[in-house]
C-alpha positions in Angstrom: -33.9 -52.2 -73.1 -37.0 -54.3 -72.5 -40.4 -52.7 -73.2 -43.1 -52.0 -70.6 -46.4 -52.4 -72.3 -48.7 -51.3 -69.5 -49.3 -47.6 -68.9 -47.1 -46.1 -66.2 -48.5 -46.2 -62.7 -49.3 -42.9 -60.9 -46.3 -43.3 -58.7 -44.1 -43.6 -61.8 -45.6 -40.5 -63.3 -44.9 -38.6 -60.1 -41.3 -39.8 -60.2 -41.0 -38.5 -63.7 -42.4 -35.1 -62.6 -40.1 -35.0 -59.6 -37.0 -35.8 -61.7 -38.0 -33.1 -64.2 -38.3 -30.6 -61.4 -34.8 -31.5 -60.3 -33.4 -30.7 -63.8 -35.4 -27.5 -63.9 -34.1 -26.3 -60.4 -30.5 -27.0 -61.3 -30.7 -24.9 -64.4 -32.8 -22.1 -63.0 -30.4 -21.6 -60.0 -27.3 -21.9 -62.1 -28.4 -19.4 -64.8 -29.7 -17.0 -62.2 -26.2 -16.8 -60.7 -24.5 -16.6 -64.1 -26.9 -13.9 -65.3 -26.3 -11.8 -62.2 -22.5 -11.9 -62.4 -22.3 -8.3 -63.5 -24.1 -7.3 -60.2 -21.3 -9.1 -58.3 -18.9 -6.6 -59.9 -21.2 -3.6 -59.2 -22.3 -4.5 -55.6 -19.4 -6.6 -54.3 -16.4 -5.0 -56.0 -15.6 -8.2 -57.8 -13.2 -7.9 -60.7 -13.4 -9.7 -64.1 -10.5 -11.8 -62.9 -12.4 -12.8 -59.8 -15.4 -13.8 -62.0 -13.2 -15.9 -64.2 -11.6 -17.6 -61.1 -15.0 -18.2 -59.5 -16.3 -19.9 -62.6 -13.1 -22.0 -63.0 -13.3 -22.9 -59.3 -16.9 -24.0 -59.6 -16.1 -26.2 -62.7 -13.1 -27.9 -61.1 -14.7 -28.6 -57.8 -17.9 -29.8 -59.5 -15.9 -32.9 -60.6 -15.4 -33.7 -57.0 -19.2 -33.2 -56.4 -19.9 -35.7 -59.2 -17.7 -38.3 -57.5 -19.4 -37.6 -54.2 -22.7 -38.2 -55.8 -21.4 -41.5 -57.1 -20.3 -42.5 -53.6 -23.7 -41.7 -52.1 -25.6 -43.4 -54.9 -23.6 -46.6 -54.5 -23.8 -46.8 -50.7 -27.4 -45.6 -50.4 -29.2 -44.4 -53.5 -29.2 -41.8 -56.3 -32.5 -40.4 -54.8 -30.6 -39.5 -51.6 -27.7 -38.1 -53.7 -30.1 -35.9 -55.6 -32.0 -34.7 -52.5 -28.8 -33.7 -50.8 -27.3 -32.1 -54.0 -30.4 -29.9 -54.6 -30.5 -28.9 -50.9 -26.9 -27.9 -51.2 -27.2 -25.7 -54.2 -30.4 -24.1 -52.8 -28.8 -23.3 -49.5 -25.5 -22.1 -51.0 -27.2 -19.7 -53.4 -28.6 -18.1 -50.3 -25.2 -18.0 -48.7 -23.7 -16.5 -51.9 -26.4 -13.8 -51.6 -25.2 -12.9 -48.2 -21.4 -13.2 -48.8 -19.9 -9.7 -48.8 -16.2 -10.4 -48.6 -14.2 -12.1 -51.3 -13.0 -15.0 -49.0 -16.6 -15.7 -48.1 -17.6 -15.6 -51.7 -14.9 -18.0 -52.8 -15.8 -20.4 -50.0 -19.5 -20.2 -50.9 -18.8 -20.8 -54.6 -16.6 -23.8 -53.7 -19.3 -25.5 -51.8 -21.8 -24.5 -54.5 -19.5 -26.2 -57.0 -19.7 -29.5 -55.1 -23.5 -29.2 -55.2 -23.5 -28.4 -59.0 -21.4 -31.5 -59.7 -23.5 -33.7 -57.5 -26.7 -32.4 -59.0 -25.5 -32.9 -62.5 -24.6 -36.5 -61.8 -27.7 -37.4 -59.7 -30.3 -35.8 -61.9 -29.0 -38.0 -64.8 -28.8 -41.1 -62.5 -32.5 -40.5 -61.6 -33.4 -39.8 -65.2 -31.9 -43.0 -66.5 -33.5 -45.0 -63.6 -37.0 -43.6 -64.5 -36.4 -44.1 -68.2 -35.5 -47.8 -67.7 -38.6 -48.2 -65.6 -40.7 -46.6 -68.4 -39.1 -48.9 -71.0 -38.7 -46.2 -73.6 -36.8 -43.0 -74.2 -37.6 -40.0 -72.0 -34.2 -38.7 -71.2 -34.2 -35.9 -73.8 -37.4 -34.5 -72.2 -35.7 -34.3 -68.8 -32.9 -32.2 -70.4 -35.6 -30.2 -72.1 -36.7 -29.2 -68.6 -33.1 -28.1 -67.9 -33.3 -25.8 -70.9 -36.6 -24.4 -69.8 -35.1 -23.8 -66.3 -32.2 -22.0 -68.0 -34.6 -19.7 -69.8 -36.7 -19.1 -66.7 -33.5 -18.3 -64.7 -32.3 -15.8 -67.3 -35.7 -14.1 -67.4 -35.9 -14.0 -63.6 -32.5 -12.4 -63.4 -33.3 -9.9 -66.2 -36.6 -9.0 -64.4 -34.7 -8.5 -61.1 -32.2 -6.2 -62.9 -35.0 -4.3 -64.6 -36.9 -3.8 -61.2 -33.6 -2.9 -59.5 -33.9 -5.8 -57.1 -30.6 -6.2 -55.3 -28.3 -9.2 -55.6 -28.9 -10.5 -52.1 -32.7 -10.6 -52.1 -32.9 -12.0 -55.7 -30.5 -14.9 -54.8 -32.2 -15.6 -51.4 -35.6 -15.8 -53.1 -34.5 -18.4 -55.7 -32.6 -20.4 -53.0 -35.7 -20.5 -50.7 -37.9 -21.6 -53.7 -35.3 -24.3 -54.6 -35.1 -25.7 -51.1 -38.9 -25.8 -50.7 -39.3 -27.4 -54.1 -36.7 -30.1 -53.2 -38.5 -31.0 -50.0 -41.8 -31.4 -52.0 -40.4 -33.7 -54.7 -38.0 -35.8 -52.5 -40.6 -38.4 -51.5 -41.4 -39.2 -55.2 -37.9 -39.9 -56.4 -37.1 -43.6 -57.3 -34.3 -45.9 -56.6 -33.1 -49.4 -57.8 -34.8 -52.3 -56.0 -31.4 -53.9 -55.5 -28.7 -51.6 -54.3 -25.6 -51.5 -52.1 -27.0 -50.4 -48.7 -24.3 -49.3 -46.2 -26.3 -50.9 -43.4 -26.4 -54.3 -45.1 -23.1 -54.7 -47.0 -19.7 -54.0 -45.6 -16.8 -52.6 -47.5 -15.1 -56.0 -47.4 -18.2 -57.8 -48.8 -19.0 -55.2 -51.5 -17.6 -56.3 -54.9 -15.4 -53.8 -56.8 -17.4 -51.7 -59.2 -16.4 -52.2 -62.8 -16.2 -49.2 -65.1 -16.0 -50.0 -68.8 -13.6 -47.2 -69.8 -13.3 -47.9 -73.5 -17.0 -47.2 -74.4 -17.1 -44.6 -71.6 -14.2 -42.6 -73.1 -16.0 -42.7 -76.5 -19.1 -41.2 -74.9 -16.8 -38.8 -72.9 -15.3 -37.5 -76.2 -18.8 -36.6 -77.3 -19.5 -34.8 -74.0 -16.3 -32.8 -74.2 -16.9 -31.8 -77.8 -20.5 -30.8 -77.0 -19.7 -28.7 -73.9 -16.9 -27.0 -75.8 -19.4 -26.0 -78.5 -22.0 -25.1 -75.9 -19.5 -22.9 -74.0 -18.7 -21.1 -77.3 -22.4 -20.1 -77.6 -23.1 -19.4 -74.0 -20.0 -17.3 -73.3 -19.2 -15.7 -76.7 -22.2 -15.6 -79.0 -23.2 -12.1 -77.7 -19.7 -10.7 -78.1 -19.4 -12.4 -81.5 -22.6 -10.8 -82.8 -21.7 -7.4 -81.4 -18.0 -7.1 -82.2 -17.7 -9.1 -85.4 -21.1 -8.6 -87.1 -21.9 -5.1 -85.6 -25.2 -6.2 -84.0 -26.8 -3.7 -81.7 -26.5 -4.3 -77.9 -30.2 -5.1 -77.8 -29.9 -7.6 -80.6 -26.6 -9.4 -79.7 -28.1 -11.5 -76.8 -30.6 -13.0 -79.2 -28.0 -15.5 -80.5 -28.0 -17.4 -77.2 -31.7 -17.0 -76.8 -32.3 -18.6 -80.2 -29.9 -21.4 -79.2 -31.8 -22.1 -76.0 -35.2 -22.1 -77.8 -33.8 -24.6 -80.3 -32.5 -26.7 -77.4 -35.9 -26.8 -75.8 -37.6 -27.8 -79.0 -35.1 -30.6 -79.9 -35.0 -32.0 -76.4 -38.8 -32.1 -75.8 -39.3 -33.7 -79.3 -36.2 -35.8 -79.2 -37.7 -38.8 -77.4 -40.2 -39.4 -80.1 -37.5 -39.5 -82.7 -35.4 -41.9 -80.5 -38.4 -44.3 -80.2 -39.0 -44.2 -83.9 -35.5 -44.1 -85.4 -33.2 -45.1 -82.5 -30.6 -43.1 -80.6 -27.7 -43.7 -83.1 -29.7 -42.2 -85.9 -30.8 -39.2 -83.8 -27.2 -38.5 -82.7 -26.0 -38.6 -86.3 -28.8 -36.3 -87.5 -28.2 -33.9 -84.6 -24.5 -33.8 -85.3 -25.0 -33.1 -89.0 -27.4 -30.3 -88.2 -24.9 -28.9 -85.7 -22.1 -29.0 -88.3 -24.2 -27.1 -90.8 -25.2 -24.5 -88.2 -21.6 -23.9 -87.1 -20.5 -23.4 -90.7 -23.2 -20.9 -91.1 -22.1 -19.0 -88.0 -18.6 -18.9 -89.2 -19.5 -17.4 -92.6 -22.5 -15.4 -91.6 -22.4 -11.9 -93.1 -25.1 -10.5 -91.0 -26.5 -10.8 -87.4 -29.8 -12.1 -88.7 -28.2 -15.1 -90.4 -25.9 -15.8 -87.4 -28.9 -15.7 -85.0 -30.8 -18.1 -87.2 -27.7 -20.3 -87.3 -27.4 -20.4 -83.5 -31.1 -21.4 -83.4 -30.4 -24.2 -85.9 -27.4 -25.3 -83.7 -29.8 -25.6 -80.8 -32.0 -27.9 -82.8 -29.1 -30.2 -83.5 -26.4 -30.6 -80.8 -28.3 -30.3 -77.4 -30.3 -33.5 -78.0 -27.0 -35.5 -78.0 -26.1 -35.0 -74.3 -29.1 -36.7 -72.7 -28.6 -39.7 -75.0 -24.9 -39.8 -73.9 -26.0 -40.2 -70.3 -28.6 -42.7 -71.2 -26.0 -44.7 -73.1 -23.6 -44.6 -70.1 -26.4 -45.9 -67.9 -26.9 -48.8 -70.3 -23.3 -50.0 -70.6 -23.2 -53.7 -69.8 -21.2 -55.0 -66.9 -21.1 -51.7 -65.0 -23.0 -50.0 -62.3 -25.2 -47.4 -64.0 -24.8 -44.7 -61.3 -21.0 -45.1 -61.4 -20.8 -44.9 -65.2 -23.0 -41.8 -65.2 -21.0 -40.0 -62.5 -17.7 -40.8 -64.3 -19.1 -39.6 -67.7 -20.3 -36.4 -66.0 -16.6 -35.5 -65.3 -16.1 -35.0 -69.0 -18.8 -32.2 -68.8 -16.4 -30.1 -66.7 -13.4 -31.0 -68.8 -15.3 -29.7 -71.9 -16.2 -26.5 -70.1 -12.6 -25.9 -68.9 -11.0 -26.7 -72.3 -13.6 -24.6 -74.1 -13.1 -21.6 -71.8 -9.4 -21.8 -72.1 -9.0 -22.5 -75.9 -11.8 -20.2 -77.1 -10.9 -17.6 -74.6 -7.3 -17.6 -75.9 -8.5 -17.1 -79.4 -10.8 -14.2 -78.4 -7.9 -12.6 -76.5 -5.9 -12.6 -79.7 -8.7 -10.8 -81.5 -9.6 -13.8 -83.7 -13.3 -13.9 -82.8 -14.5 -15.4 -86.0 -12.2 -18.3 -85.4 -13.8 -19.3 -82.1 -16.5 -21.1 -84.0 -14.0 -22.8 -86.3 -12.8 -24.9 -83.3 -16.1 -26.6 -82.6 -16.8 -26.9 -86.4 -13.6 -29.0 -86.7 -14.3 -31.1 -83.6 -18.0 -31.8 -83.8 -17.7 -34.2 -86.8 -15.8 -36.5 -84.4 -19.1 -37.4 -82.9 -20.1 -39.2 -86.1 -17.1 -41.5 -85.6 -18.4 -42.8 -82.2 -22.1 -42.6 -82.8 -22.4 -46.4 -82.5 -21.6 -46.0 -78.8 -25.1 -44.7 -78.3 -26.7 -48.1 -79.2 -28.7 -49.5 -76.2 -27.2 -52.6 -74.6 -28.7 -53.2 -71.2 -32.0 -54.7 -70.1 -34.4 -52.9 -67.8 -33.8 -53.5 -64.1 -36.3 -53.5 -61.3 -37.0 -50.1 -59.7 -39.2 -49.2 -56.8 -40.8 -45.8 -55.9 -39.2 -43.9 -53.1 -42.6 -43.1 -51.7 -42.7 -46.9 -50.9 -39.0 -47.2 -49.7 -37.5 -43.9 -48.7 -33.7 -44.1 -49.0 
C-alpha cells in the first residue's frame, strides 16, 4: 500500500466519519434486536424454538445479502450498496416492531437478514476504500465503532426494559434514528474513481471478475474460527458464568461486557500497532492473547477470573477481523469489493457452525467444554497469519459528495 504524506482533506475526513457511523448503526440496530429477544417471547408469544429459527434464518439469508451487495458494488458502487443496506435494516427494524403474527415476523426477519449481510459487506468495502485513500491502517478503528455501537445498543435495550418501554416503540425509535442517520451520511461516502458503471459497460463487455480463492480461503478460515469463538462468548458466557461457576444473575452478564470493552480498546488502538509493527505481527499477537485468555476461561475456578479472562480475550481476538477484511481488499488480481463480499460469507458460516457445535455441547451438559472448542481451533490462525501481509497498491478514490453514485 502506497503512503499518502499530505494530511487528509476535509472531504476524506467526512468520509471516514460517515463510514464509522455506518459501522455504528449496524451494530446498534442488531444488538438492540438481539437484546430484546426475551420481549418477543413475552409480548408476541414467540417460543425459544422460534427464536433459534429466526436467528438461523437471519444468518443464512445474510449470505445472500452479502452477494447482493457485491452485485450492486460491482455494477454501481459500494457507497450505493451501503446506503441501500442501511436503509433496509432501518426500515425493517420498524417493520419487525409492528409485526404481530409469526408469519409476518419471519418475513420481516428474512428481509432484515438480507440487509444485515449487505451492510456487513458494504461497510467493510467502504472501510477498505477509505483506508486505501488514507494510505495507512484505519480499519480496526472502524470495527471499534461497531463494538461501541454494540455496547450502545445493549444499553439502550436495557434502558427500555428498565423503563418498561414496549417492544414496538423501542424498535421503531431505533429504526427511525437509523434511517435519518443514513440519509445524513450518504452524501459523504466514497467510491473508486474507476468502476463498472451499468450505464457505461454492458454485461458482454464487462470482463469476468477474478476471485483468488486460495488466499481468500486462508482468510476465510480465520473468519470462521473468530466468529465461532465470538459466538461462544456472545451466546454462552452468561450461562457459563452462572451455571458452571455459580455467578449471581447480576454478575453473569459481566463476562460479555468485559469482552466488548476489551474489543473496543483493542480495535481503537489496533491501527497504531499495525502502522508500527505490521498486520502480520498484530494478528499473531492477538491470537496468542486469545489463546491464553481461552485457556484461562476453561480452567477458571471463580467468576472473577473468568470475567477477567473474557476481557483479555476481547483485547486479543477482535482486532483480527478488520485486518482480515483489509487483507481481502488488498489481494492482487482481484476486485476488492468482490473479495470482501465473498470473505464476508465465512462470517455467517462461523456463526452457524459455532451455534450448532457449541449448542450441541451445551445441550449435553458439557458447558465447560464449549470453550475448549475455540481453544483448539484459534491456534490455526497462527498458521495462516502471513495471509495478512499487504500486497496491493493504493487506487484512486473520489468523494461521493463530488460524484454521487
